[in-house]
KOLVODO-149925 format. One record per atom (N, C-alpha, C, CB): residue in three letters; x negated, y, z. Coordinates in steps of 0.02 Angstrom, whole numbers, plus 32768, in hexadecimal, padded with zeros to 4 digits. Glycine has a CB too. Layout:
ALAXYZ
...
//
This chain:
MET608DA4C2F856
MET606FA481F847
MET6042A45FF88B
MET603CA48EF805
ASN6043A437F896
ASN6038A418F8DC
ASN5FF0A41AF8D9
ASN6058A3C9F8EB
LEU5FE1A41AF921
LEU5FA6A432F923
LEU5F74A3FEF928
LEU5FA2A45EF952
ASN5F78A3D2F949
ASN5F5CA392F94A
ASN5F4AA371F909
ASN5F86A36BF96D
LYS5F8BA37FF8CB
LYS5F75A353F898
LYS5F52A37CF873
LYS5FA7A330F872
THR5F52A3BFF87C
THR5F2DA3E9F856
THR5EDEA3D8F85A
THR5F3DA42EF86C
THR5ED1A3C5F8A7
THR5E96A3CEF8C2
THR5E63A395F8B2
THR5EA0A3D6F907
ALA5EA3A363F8A5
ALA5E7AA31CF89F
ALA5E76A300F850
ALA5EA4A2DDF8CF
LYS5E97A33FF82A
LYS5E9CA34DF7E5
LYS5E50A35DF7CF
LYS5ED2A38BF7D8
ARG5E37A39EF803
ARG5E06A3A3F7E8
ARG5DCDA396F806
ARG5E07A3D1F7D3
THR5DD1A36BF82A
THR5D95A33FF849
THR5D88A2FFF80F
THR5DAFA31AF8A1
ALA5DCEA2E4F801
ALA5DBEA2B7F7CF
ALA5D9FA2DEF77B
ALA5E0AA28BF7C8
VAL5DA7A2FEF76F
VAL5D9BA325F739
VAL5D40A33AF73C
VAL5DD4A369F73F
ALA5D3FA343F778
ALA5CD7A366F76A
ALA5CC5A31DF787
ALA5CA5A3C7F7B3
ALA5CDFA2DDF7A6
ALA5CCAA29FF7A6
ALA5CB3A28EF773
ALA5CEFA279F7B5
VAL5CD1A282F737
VAL5CE5A279F6F7
VAL5C8FA284F6E6
VAL5D28A2B3F6D7
ALA5CA4A2D9F6DA
ALA5C6CA2FBF6BD
ALA5C0FA2E9F6E1
ALA5C87A34FF6CA
MET5C19A2D6F744
MET5BE6A2CBF748
MET5BDFA289F742
MET5BCFA2E5F774
SER5C01A24DF737
SER5BF2A225F736
SER5BBDA209F6ED
SER5C29A212F748
ALA5BD5A229F6D1
ALA5BBEA22DF686
ALA5B74A252F67A
ALA5BFAA259F65B
ALA5B6CA27DF69B
ALA5B26A294F6B9
ALA5AF7A262F6C7
ALA5B2CA2B6F6F9
LEU5B1AA252F717
LEU5AE8A238F739
LEU5ADBA1F9F726
LEU5AF2A23BF778
GLY5AE8A1DEF6F2
GLY5AFAA186F6E7
GLY5AB1A187F6D7
GLY5B3CA15FF69F
LEU5A92A194F69A
LEU5A39A180F6A0
LEU5A16A185F6BE
LEU5A13A18FF685
ALA5A2DA1BAF6E0
ALA59F2A1C5F722
ALA59E4A1A3F760
ALA59F9A1FDF740
ALA5A38A178F76A
ALA5A26A136F791
ALA5A0AA0EAF76F
ALA5A67A125F7B4
CYS5A1AA0FDF737
CYS5A06A0BEF701
CYS59BAA0CDF706
CYS5A2AA0C3F6A5
SER5997A102F702
SER594CA10BF70E
SER5930A0E7F737
SER5939A143F720
SER5963A0FCF771
SER592EA103F7D4
SER5931A0B5F7C4
SER5968A12BF846
ASP596AA07DF793
ASP5962A030F7AC
ASP5938A01FF77B
ASP59A49FFDF7B1
SER5918A032F76A
SER58DEA019F730
SER5897A026F73E
SER58E8A03DF6E8
GLY589CA01DF796
GLY583CA02EF795
GLY583C9FF1F7AB
GLY5809A072F7CC
THR58019FDCF7D0
THR57D69F9CF7DF
THR58039F7CF7D7
THR57B19F8DF81D
SER57E89F37F7CB
SER58079EECF7C8
SER58319EDEF803
SER57CF9EB2F7C6
SER581B9EF1F849
SER581D9ECAF882
SER58599EF1F89D
SER57D79EC6F8B1
SER585B9F44F8AA
SER58949F72F8A5
SER58BE9F7EF883
SER588D9F98F8A5
ALA58B79F6CF846
ALA58FE9F57F80A
ALA59169F0AF823
ALA58DC9F4FF7A1
GLY58E69EE1F833
GLY59199EA6F852
GLY59409EB4F887
GLY58F89E6CF86B
THR59289ECDF8A4
THR59429EE7F901
THR59899EFBF8EA
THR590E9F3EF932
SER59739F1FF8C5
SER59C29F69F8BF
SER59F09F3DF894
SER59AD9FCEF882
THR59D49F18F85A
THR59FD9EF7F84A
THR5A399EAFF867
THR59DC9EF2F824
SER5A039E99F889
SER5A3A9E7CF8AE
SER5A469E98F8ED
SER5A329E3AF8B6
ALA5A4B9ECFF90A
ALA5A6F9EEFF942
ALA5AB99F17F91B
ALA5A339F2CF96C
ALA5AA79F21F8C6
ALA5ADC9F35F8A4
ALA5B0A9EEDF89A
ALA5AC19F5BF85F
ALA5AF69EB7F883
ALA5B1D9E7CF88F
ALA5B389E6FF8BD
ALA5B079E51F88A
ALA5B219E70F902
ALA5B439E5AF948
ALA5B7F9E99F947
ALA5B039E5CF99A
THR5B769ED2F93C
THR5BA39F15F946
THR5BDB9EF6F91B
THR5B809F6AF927
GLU5BD79EE5F8DB
GLU5C079EC9F8AF
GLU5C309EA0F8CB
GLU5BEE9EA9F87D
SER5C139E76F8D2
SER5C329E33F8FA
SER5C639E3CF929
SER5C009E0EF922
THR5C3A9E5AF953
THR5C6D9E74F999
THR5CAD9EB4F99D
THR5C349E92F9D2
VAL5CB49ED4F957
VAL5CC49F09F956
VAL5D0A9EFAF926
VAL5C8A9F37F941
THR5D3C9EEEF948
THR5D899EF3F917
THR5D939F3BF8FD
THR5DD79EDFF94A
ASN5DC19F34F8DA
ASN5DDB9F76F895
ASN5E069F92F8CE
ASN5E169F5AF836
PRO5DF09FD5F8EF
PRO5E1B9FFDF921
PRO5E45A022F8E2
PRO5DEAA038F960
GLU5E67A04DF908
GLU5EA6A078F8FA
GLU5E72A0B3F8D0
GLU5EDBA099F94E
PRO5E8FA0D9F88D
PRO5E58A0FDF877
PRO5E86A139F8AA
PRO5E45A107F814
ILE5E4BA173F8AC
ILE5E64A1AFF8C9
ILE5E8FA1E2F893
ILE5E25A1D3F8E8
ALA5E6CA1CAF859
ALA5E87A20CF827
ALA5E90A1E6F7EC
ALA5E4DA252F818
THR5EC2A1F2F7CB
THR5EC9A1C7F774
THR5EE3A205F754
THR5F0EA175F766
ILE5EBFA215F723
ILE5EC1A24AF6F7
ILE5ED9A22AF69F
ILE5E6FA26EF6FF
PRO5F19A22BF681
PRO5F29A1F4F64E
PRO5F21A207F620
PRO5F5FA1D7F649
ALA5F06A256F620
ALA5F0AA264F5EE
ALA5EE7A2B8F5E7
ALA5F4FA254F5DF
ILE5E9DA2A3F5DA
ILE5E7DA2E9F5DF
ILE5E8EA329F59A
ILE5E24A2D6F5E3
SER5E9CA35EF5B8
SER5EC4A390F587
SER5E81A3CEF567
SER5F10A3BFF5C0
GLY5E66A3E0F526
GLY5E3EA425F52D
GLY5DF3A413F541
GLY5E61A458F56B
GLY5DD1A437F549
GLY5D96A44FF548
GLY5D5BA440F520
GLY5D89A44AF57A
ASP5D26A454F536
ASP5CEDA448F4FC
ASP5CAFA428F52D
ASP5CD1A49CF4CD
THR5C96A41BF4EF
THR5C45A3F3F508
THR5C1AA434F4E0
THR5C2DA387F4DC
ALA5BF2A447F501
ALA5BA7A473F4DA
ALA5B5EA45FF4E0
ALA5B9DA4BDF4F8
VAL5B58A464F4AF
VAL5B10A443F4BE
VAL5AE4A493F4A5
VAL5AF9A3E9F481
ALA5AA2A498F4DA
ALA5A78A4D9F4C3
ALA5A44A4A0F4A9
ALA5A5AA51CF507
LEU5A3AA49FF45C
LEU5A03A487F44E
LEU59BBA49AF468
LEU5A08A48BF418
ASP5989A469F483
ASP594CA480F486
ASP591CA48AF454
ASP5935A463F4A8
GLN58E7A4D2F453
GLN58BCA4DDF421
GLN588CA4AAF40A
GLN589CA50EF431
GLY587BA466F429
GLY5845A437F424
GLY586BA40EF3EA
GLY582EA40CF470
PHE58BBA40FF3EA
PHE58F3A3D0F3BE
PHE58E3A3FFF37B
PHE5965A3C8F3DB
LEU5909A44FF396
LEU5908A466F34A
LEU58C5A454F31F
LEU5910A4B6F348
ASP587CA471F33A
ASP5850A479F319
ASP583BA442F301
ASP582AA497F331
ALA585DA3ECF317
ALA5852A3AAF2F5
ALA5881A3B3F2C7
ALA585AA369F31E
ILE58BAA3BBF2CA
ILE58D0A3A6F288
ILE58C8A3D9F24B
ILE5917A395F28F
THR58BAA415F266
THR58AFA438F239
THR5862A42FF203
THR58B7A472F25F
GLY582CA419F233
GLY57EEA3E9F223
GLY5813A3B3F1F4
GLY57C7A3C2F270
LEU5841A39FF1FC
LEU5841A358F1CC
LEU5876A373F178
LEU5879A303F20A
GLY5866A3BFF188
GLY5899A3C8F15D
GLY58EDA3C2F173
GLY5888A39BF12C
VAL5908A3B5F18D
VAL5954A3ACF19F
VAL5975A3F2F1B1
VAL595DA378F1E1
THR59ACA3E5F1A2
THR59CDA422F1A7
THR5A2CA41FF1C4
THR59C2A442F156
PRO5A1FA422F212
PRO5A5DA413F222
PRO5A9EA440F215
PRO5A57A40AF25E
GLY5ACAA424F214
GLY5B0DA442F203
GLY5B4AA424F240
GLY5B21A428F1AC
VAL5B8FA44DF235
VAL5BC5A429F252
VAL5BE9A3FFF238
VAL5BE9A448F265
ILE5C2BA3E0F256
ILE5C4FA3C7F23E
ILE5C91A3D4F252
ILE5C3DA396F23F
GLY5CDAA3D4F238
GLY5D13A3DEF251
GLY5D03A424F279
GLY5D2CA39DF27A
GLY5D1AA409F2CC
GLY5D27A454F2F3
GLY5CF4A456F310
GLY5D62A462F326
ALA5CAFA43AF2FB
ALA5C86A462F321
ALA5C67A491F302
ALA5C5DA443F341
THR5C2FA4C6F33A
THR5C26A4F2F329
THR5BCFA50CF332
THR5C5AA50FF345
LEU5BADA520F31C
LEU5B66A513F322
LEU5B7AA580F328
LEU5B2AA4D7F2CD
GLU5B4FA596F361
GLU5B42A5D7F363
GLU5B05A5E9F38A
GLU5B79A5F7F379
GLY5AEAA60FF35F
GLY5A98A5FCF37D
GLY5A75A5C4F382
GLY5A90A607F3B9
THR5A60A5A9F3C9
THR5A51A55DF3CB
THR5A77A544F3F0
THR5A14A546F3E0
THR5ABDA554F3F9
THR5AE4A533F418
THR5B15A506F3E9
THR5B02A560F442
LEU5B19A4C0F3EB
LEU5B5FA49AF3DD
LEU5B9DA499F40B
LEU5B51A455F3D7
ASP5BE1A490F3EF
ASP5C11A498F42F
ASP5C2CA45BF3F1
ASP5C46A4F4F44F
PHE5C53A435F426
PHE5C74A3FEF42A
PHE5CB6A3FDF432
PHE5C5DA3DEF451
PRO5D06A3FFF41E
PRO5D30A407F43F
PRO5D4DA3D1F45A
PRO5D50A428F425
ILE5D5DA3C6F491
ILE5D7DA38AF4AC
ILE5DB2A383F4A7
ILE5D79A37EF4E1
THR5DCDA342F486
THR5E14A331F46E
THR5E2EA2FEF48D
THR5E1AA322F42A
GLY5E0FA2F4F4C3
GLY5E36A2A9F4F1
GLY5E1CA286F521
GLY5E43A26DF4CB
GLY5E2CA250F547
GLY5E02A241F55D
GLY5E32A229F597
GLY5DCCA26FF55F
THR5E20A1F9F5D3
THR5E30A1DEF60B
THR5E08A1D5F641
THR5E44A1AFF600
ALA5E24A1DEF67E
ALA5DEAA1C5F6B5
ALA5E29A1A1F6F1
ALA5DACA21CF6DE
THR5E02A17DF711
THR5E0FA171F759
THR5DCAA160F786
THR5E44A134F75D
VAL5DDAA180F7C5
VAL5D97A19AF7EF
VAL5DB9A17AF822
VAL5D7EA1F2F7F9
TYR5D87A154F84A
TYR5D75A12FF891
TYR5D5BA154F8BF
TYR5D47A0FAF88C
ASP5D6FA144F8FA
ASP5D3FA164F91C
ASP5CE7A137F916
ASP5D62A169F96C
LYS5CC8A179F92A
LYS5C91A168F910
LYS5C61A132F954
LYS5C6EA1B5F8F6
ASP5C79A13EF983
ASP5C5AA12AF9CD
ASP5C7AA0F9F9BD
ASP5C65A14FFA17
SER5CB1A0CBF99C
SER5CD1A097F995
SER5CA1A055F992
SER5CF9A0A2F95E
GLY5C60A07CF94F
GLY5C32A049F955
GLY5C52A022F900
GLY5C3CA015F9AE
TYR5C90A02BF8FA
TYR5CA8A026F8BB
TYR5C8DA032F88D
TYR5CCFA03DF8B0
ARG5C6EA013F840
ARG5C44A01FF81A
ARG5C5BA015F7DD
ARG5C13A003F826
PRO5C69A040F789
PRO5C5DA084F79E
PRO5C94A0A6F7C6
PRO5C50A0ABF764
PHE5C7AA0E2F7CC
PHE5CC3A0EFF802
PHE5CCAA12FF7DD
PHE5CBBA0F8F86C
VAL5CCAA122F7A8
VAL5CE7A15EF769
VAL5CE5A12BF72E
VAL5CAAA1AFF754
GLN5D39A132F718
GLN5D3CA105F6DD
GLN5D4BA124F69D
GLN5D6CA0D2F6E7
GLY5D45A11BF65E
GLY5D6DA140F637
GLY5D5BA152F5FD
GLY5D7CA170F64F
ALA5D5BA181F5E5
ALA5D2EA189F5BE
ALA5D46A1F8F591
ALA5D36A12EF583
ILE5D2FA224F577
ILE5D28A24CF557
ILE5D2AA24FF505
ILE5CFEA25AF570
PHE5D52A26AF4EA
PHE5D66A26CF495
PHE5D4CA296F48E
PHE5DA8A272F472
HIS5D40A2B0F440
HIS5D23A2E5F427
HIS5D3CA2D1F3DF
HIS5CD4A2EFF438
GLN5D63A2CFF3CE
GLN5D74A2A8F36B
GLN5D78A2DCF34D
GLN5DC4A276F34F
GLY5D61A2C8F30D
GLY5D78A30EF2F8
GLY5D3AA332F2D5
GLY5D92A33BF33B
SER5CF6A32FF2FA
SER5CB9A351F302
SER5C90A333F2FF
SER5CAEA36DF32E
GLY5C58A345F2F0
GLY5C08A340F2FC
GLY5BD4A35FF2E4
GLY5BF4A30FF2F2
ILE5BA8A354F2C6
ILE5B63A371F2A1
ILE5B62A34CF26D
ILE5B1BA36EF2C7
SER5B37A360F248
SER5B2EA362F20B
SER5ACAA358F20E
SER5B57A3B0F1EA
LEU5AA8A32DF1ED
LEU5A66A337F1E5
LEU5A4BA32AF1A2
LEU5A46A312F211
THR5A33A35EF178
THR5A2EA365F126
THR59E0A364F121
THR5A54A3B4F100
ALA59D6A332F108
ALA5990A32CF0EE
ALA5984A306F0A6
ALA5969A305F125
GLY596AA348F075
GLY596FA353F030
GLY59B9A31CF017
GLY591BA33EF009
ALA59A5A2E0EFEB
ALA59DDA2CDEFEB
ALA5A21A2A1F00A
ALA59D2A2C7EFCC
ASN59F8A29FF052
ASN5A28A27AF072
ASN5A42A28FF0B8
ASN5A0EA23BF075
VAL5A95A286F0C9
VAL5AA9A2B4F0ED
VAL5ABCA281F126
VAL5ADDA2E5F0CB
ILE5AACA289F15E
ILE5AB1A24BF195
ILE5B00A278F1CB
ILE5A46A240F1D2
GLN5B35A257F1D8
GLN5B68A28AF1F9
GLN5B6DA259F23C
GLN5BBEA29BF1C8
LEU5B6AA283F272
LEU5B72A25AF2B3
LEU5BB0A287F2D5
LEU5B22A256F2E7
GLU5BF9A260F2CE
GLU5C21A278F2EC
GLU5C61A25FF313
GLU5C2AA298F2CB
ASN5C89A277F322
ASN5CBCA247F35A
ASN5C97A223F3A5
ASN5CDBA1FBF328
PHE5C77A267F3B5
PHE5C66A263F3DE
PHE5C7CA23BF442
PHE5C61A295F3C8
VAL5C7DA1F6F43A
VAL5C9CA1F6F47E
VAL5C53A1D7F4BB
VAL5CEDA1B8F478
VAL5C7FA202F4F6
VAL5C43A1FEF535
VAL5C56A1CEF565
VAL5C38A245F561
VAL5C2FA1B6F56D
VAL5C57A181F5AB
VAL5C25A15CF5E5
VAL5C7FA137F57E
PRO5C49A183F60C
PRO5C15A17CF650
PRO5C29A121F66E
PRO5C31A1CCF69F
SER5BD4A11FF663
SER5BC8A0D7F67C
SER5B6BA0F4F67B
SER5BEBA084F639
LYS5B4FA0ACF696
LYS5B13A0B2F699
LYS5AD3A08CF67A
LYS5B13A0B2F6C9
PRO5AC9A0B6F652
PRO5AC5A101F63E
PRO5AF7A10CF629
PRO5A96A119F613
ALA5B13A14BF62C
ALA5B2BA17DF60C
ALA5B20A170F5C7
ALA5B11A1B9F621
ILE5B56A16CF594
ILE5B45A16EF551
ILE5B7FA18EF519
ILE5B34A125F542
LEU5B62A1C0F4FA
LEU5B7BA1CCF4B7
LEU5B7AA1AAF486
LEU5B68A1F3F4A1
PHE5BCAA17FF474
PHE5BB8A173F42B
PHE5BE0A19AF3EB
PHE5BC3A127F420
ALA5BCBA189F3BC
ALA5BE5A1B9F390
ALA5BE6A18FF344
ALA5BB4A202F392
ASP5C19A198F31A
ASP5C0BA173F2DD
ASP5BE9A189F2BE
ASP5C32A165F2B9
VAL5BBDA165F298
VAL5B7CA190F261
VAL5B98A176F222
VAL5B17A176F269
SER5B83A191F1FF
SER5B80A1A6F19A
SER5B45A1BAF187
SER5BAFA1ECF178
VAL5B3CA192F155
VAL5B06A199F125
VAL5B06A1B4F0D1
VAL5AF0A15BF126
ASN5B21A1DDF0C2
ASN5B40A1FBF087
ASN5B78A1E4F070
ASN5B1CA1FBF055
GLY5BBAA1ECF0B0
GLY5BF0A1E8F0B4
GLY5C06A1A2F099
GLY5C07A21DF09A
GLU5BCCA173F0B4
GLU5BE7A112F0CE
GLU5BD0A124F113
GLU5BAFA0B4F0A3
LEU5BF5A0EDF129
LEU5BFDA0FBF18B
LEU5BB7A0C7F193
LEU5C64A0CEF1C6
ALA5B85A0D4F1AA
ALA5B62A098F1C6
ALA5B6EA080F20B
ALA5B1FA0A2F1C3
ALA5B86A098F234
ALA5B7CA081F270
ALA5BCDA087F2A9
ALA5B37A0B0F288
PRO5BECA080F2A1
PRO5C31A098F2D6
PRO5C0FA086F310
PRO5C87A06CF2D1
SER5C35A0CBF344
SER5C21A0B3F391
SER5BDDA0A8F3A2
SER5C40A073F3A3
PHE5BABA0DAF375
PHE5B74A0BFF390
PHE5B52A0FDF3C7
PHE5B43A0A6F34F
PRO5B26A0DFF3F7
PRO5B0BA0DEF41F
PRO5ADCA123F424
PRO5AF5A0A3F41C
LEU5AEFA170F40B
LEU5ABAA194F3D6
LEU5A90A1CAF41F
LEU5AF3A1D2F382
PHE5AAEA1D8F46F
PHE5A9FA204F498
PHE5A8FA1E8F4C9
PHE5AC4A22DF4A1
ASN5A61A1EAF4F3
ASN5A6CA1CBF53B
ASN5A7CA218F562
ASN5A1AA199F55E
LEU5A92A210F599
LEU5AA0A24EF5D0
LEU5A8BA24CF60F
LEU5AE3A25BF5DB
ASN5A4EA26BF61B
ASN5A15A275F642
ASN5A1FA2BDF66F
ASN59D4A277F60F
GLY5A40A296F6B6
GLY5A5BA2D0F6FC
GLY5A2CA2E3F70A
GLY5A7FA2BCF742
THR59EFA2C5F704
THR59B5A2F0F750
THR59BCA336F74A
THR594FA2E4F74B
THR59D1A370F718
THR59BDA39DF72F
THR5A08A3B0F739
THR5989A3C2F70B
LEU5A32A396F73D
LEU5A82A3A7F739
LEU5A96A3D7F782
LEU5AB4A351F739
GLU5ABEA417F777
GLU5AB9A44FF7A3
GLU5B09A42EF7C6
GLU5AB3A4AAF777
PRO5B13A453F811
PRO5B49A441F810
PRO5B92A453F7F3
PRO5B47A43FF83B
VAL5BC3A41DF7FC
VAL5BF8A43DF7D2
VAL5C21A46EF807
VAL5C2DA400F7AD
THR5C44A4A2F7CC
THR5C6AA4C5F7D9
THR5CA9A4C7F7C7
THR5C57A4EAF7D1
VAL5CDFA4F0F7D6
VAL5D26A500F7BD
VAL5D22A555F7A2
VAL5D64A4F1F805
ASP5D44A570F775
ASP5D3DA5A5F768
ASP5D78A5B9F785
ASP5D2FA5B1F72B
SER5D98A601F74F
SER5DCFA628F779
SER5E0DA5F8F748
SER5DCEA696F770
SER5DF7A5E3F716
SER5E2AA5C3F6ED
SER5E35A581F701
SER5E1BA5C3F6A8
GLY5E14A55FF72F
GLY5E1AA524F746
GLY5DE1A4FAF719
GLY5E67A50EF741
ASN5DD5A506F6F0
ASN5DA9A4E1F6D1
ASN5D73A4A6F709
ASN5D81A51CF6A9
ALA5D77A480F705
ALA5D17A46DF711
ALA5CF2A478F6F4
ALA5CFAA437F713
ILE5CABA484F701
ILE5C67A49DF6CF
ILE5C3DA48AF6FB
ILE5C59A4F2F6B7
LEU5C1AA44FF6D7
LEU5BDFA425F6DE
LEU5BB6A441F6B7
LEU5BE6A3E1F6CF
THR5B7EA457F6CD
THR5B1CA454F69F
THR5AFBA439F6A7
THR5AE7A47AF69F
GLY5AD2A42FF671
GLY5A89A41BF686
GLY5A7CA3D6F66A
GLY5A7DA419F6D9
THR5AABA3BAF652
THR5AAAA365F640
THR5A5EA379F5F9
THR5B1BA339F611
LYS5A38A354F60B
LYS5A13A345F5CE
LYS5A28A318F59E
LYS59DBA332F5DD
VAL5A19A320F55E
VAL5A41A2EBF523
VAL5A01A2E3F500
VAL5A8CA30DF4E9
GLU59F0A2A0F508
GLU59CAA289F4E3
GLU59BEA244F4B5
GLU59A9A293F502
VAL59ADA250F48B
VAL59B4A220F459
VAL5996A1D2F466
VAL5993A23FF41F
SER59DCA1A0F461
SER59C6A15CF47B
SER598EA145F445
SER5A0AA121F481
PRO597BA104F45A
PRO5953A0D9F446
PRO595EA0BDF3FA
PRO5956A0AAF475
ALA59A9A0AEF3EF
ALA59CAA09EF3C3
ALA59DBA0DDF3A4
ALA59FAA076F3D7
ALA59CFA101F3BB
ALA59ECA143F36D
ALA59BAA172F354
ALA5A2FA184F385
ALA596BA16EF37E
ALA592CA170F370
ALA591DA13EF342
ALA5908A16BF3A6
GLU5924A0FFF342
GLU590EA0BDF305
GLU5942A0E3F2CF
GLU592BA050F31F
PHE597DA0EAF2C9
PHE59A5A0F7F2A8
PHE598EA11FF27C
PHE59D2A106F2C3
LEU5982A160F287
LEU5971A1B6F27A
LEU5935A19CF251
LEU595BA1F6F2C9
ASN58F3A194F26C
ASN58BDA17AF255
ASN58B3A159F226
ASN58AAA161F274
THR58CEA11CF21A
THR58FEA104F1E1
THR58FFA109F19B
THR5930A11CF1E9
THR5945A14AF1C7
THR595FA168F188
THR5944A19DF16E
THR599AA178F18B
LEU591CA1C4F1A6
LEU58F5A201F180
LEU58BEA1F0F157
LEU58D7A233F1AF
GLY58B0A199F15D
GLY585DA18DF154
GLY5839A1B6F186
GLY583FA1A5F108
ALA5831A1C1F1B2
ALA57F3A1E0F1C1
ALA57F0A194F21F
ALA5802A25EF1CF
PRO57CAA16DF1F7
PRO57CFA141F243
PRO5796A165F28A
PRO57ADA0DDF22C
GLY57C1A15CF2B2
GLY57A4A193F2F9
GLY57B0A1CEF2FA
GLY575CA19CF305
ALA57D4A1F2F2CB
ALA57E4A236F2D5
ALA581BA244F302
ALA57F0A253F29A
VAL5830A22BF314
VAL587BA220F360
VAL585CA210F37C
VAL58C0A1EEF36A
PRO5862A204F3B5
PRO5830A1E1F3F0
PRO5870A1C7F416
PRO57F3A21DF426
ASP5875A192F43D
ASP58A3A17CF463
ASP58A5A1B6F4BA
ASP588BA123F468
ASN58DCA1C8F4BC
ASN5903A1FCF4E9
ASN58F0A23FF4CB
ASN58EEA1FAF53D
PHE58DCA246F491
PHE58C9A28CF499
PHE590AA2B3F491
PHE5890A2A3F464
LEU58F3A2E9F4B9
LEU591FA32CF4CF
LEU5931A34BF492
LEU58F6A365F4FD
VAL5981A349F4A0
VAL59B1A35FF462
VAL59DAA3ABF47A
VAL59F5A318F452
GLY59C3A3B9F4B6
GLY59DDA3EFF4E1
GLY59F1A3EBF514
GLY5A01A40AF4D0
VAL5A1CA41BF542
VAL5A58A402F582
VAL5A8EA427F575
VAL5A45A410F5D8
ALA5AC2A3F3F598
ALA5B2BA40AF586
ALA5B21A414F5BB
ALA5B7BA3D3F56E
THR5B55A43AF5A8
THR5B8EA463F5D7
THR5BD4A44DF5D1
THR5B92A4AFF5C5
LEU5BFEA41CF5F0
LEU5C3DA411F5F3
LEU5C6AA42FF615
LEU5C42A3E4F5FD
THR5CAEA45DF5ED
THR5CDAA46DF604
THR5D20A43DF605
THR5CDAA4A2F5EC
ILE5D27A436F631
ILE5D70A409F62A
ILE5DB8A42FF653
ILE5D60A3B1F656
PRO5DDCA443F64C
PRO5E1FA45CF674
PRO5E37A429F6A8
PRO5E5EA468F640
THR5E49A452F6D1
THR5E67A409F70E
THR5EB2A420F721
THR5E2EA401F76E
ALA5EBBA45FF6ED
ALA5EFEA474F70B
ALA5F43A45DF6D4
ALA5EFAA4D0F717
//
C-alpha cells in the first residue's frame, strides 16, 4: 500500500472525528459578548469571501466499519430513573453496563488543509443506520435511531424520532457534540483512529421534545450531559 495514501487516509479519518467533537466548542466560544461576536463574525465573513475552494488533502468516499461508544453519565442515568424511564437498545446497538455502542455503517469525508482558512475544513457525515436507543415511560415508547453525525459548527447528531411506533421527526437534531474535553487522537495497532472525550449533550430542541412527551416540564434541561463518546474508525 502506498505510504503517502495511507497516511492521508488516516489523517482524514482522524480529522472527521476531531471536527465532529470540536464543532460545538468553537461555536460556544463565538457566542460571548456582542462586540467580540460581531468582530469574530466579520472576520470570518472576510476570510470566507477571500478564500477560494482549495484542493482537498484527502477524500474518503466510503467509511467502512467502526463504532461509536457512549459511556453514560451517572447524572443522566439518575435523571431518567427518577422519571420512571427505562432505556433500551434498537437493532445493532448494545448496552453493556453503562456503555452504549452503535456500529458505524457508512459515511464519507472530504478534508482540506486546516491552515488554508477554508471552512468547514472537514465535510461529510458518519452514519449509524439500523440502531438506536429506546426510552420507555409507562405506555409511551420513544425510539431514537439511525444516528448521523455531521461535522459542522456546532457538530450535531441527528436521529429519526418515533413515539409509540409512529415517526414523529425525521433527521431531528438530537444531541450536540461538545469537544472541550477532547483527548488527542490516536491510531491503534489495527489502524483504527481512536477519538475519546467528546461530550454528548441533549440539544435544546430535544430537551423540549422529551419534556413534552414525558409530561415533565423542565426535567431534562438544555445541554444536559448524556455521556462521553469514543469513536473508533478504521483507516486501512
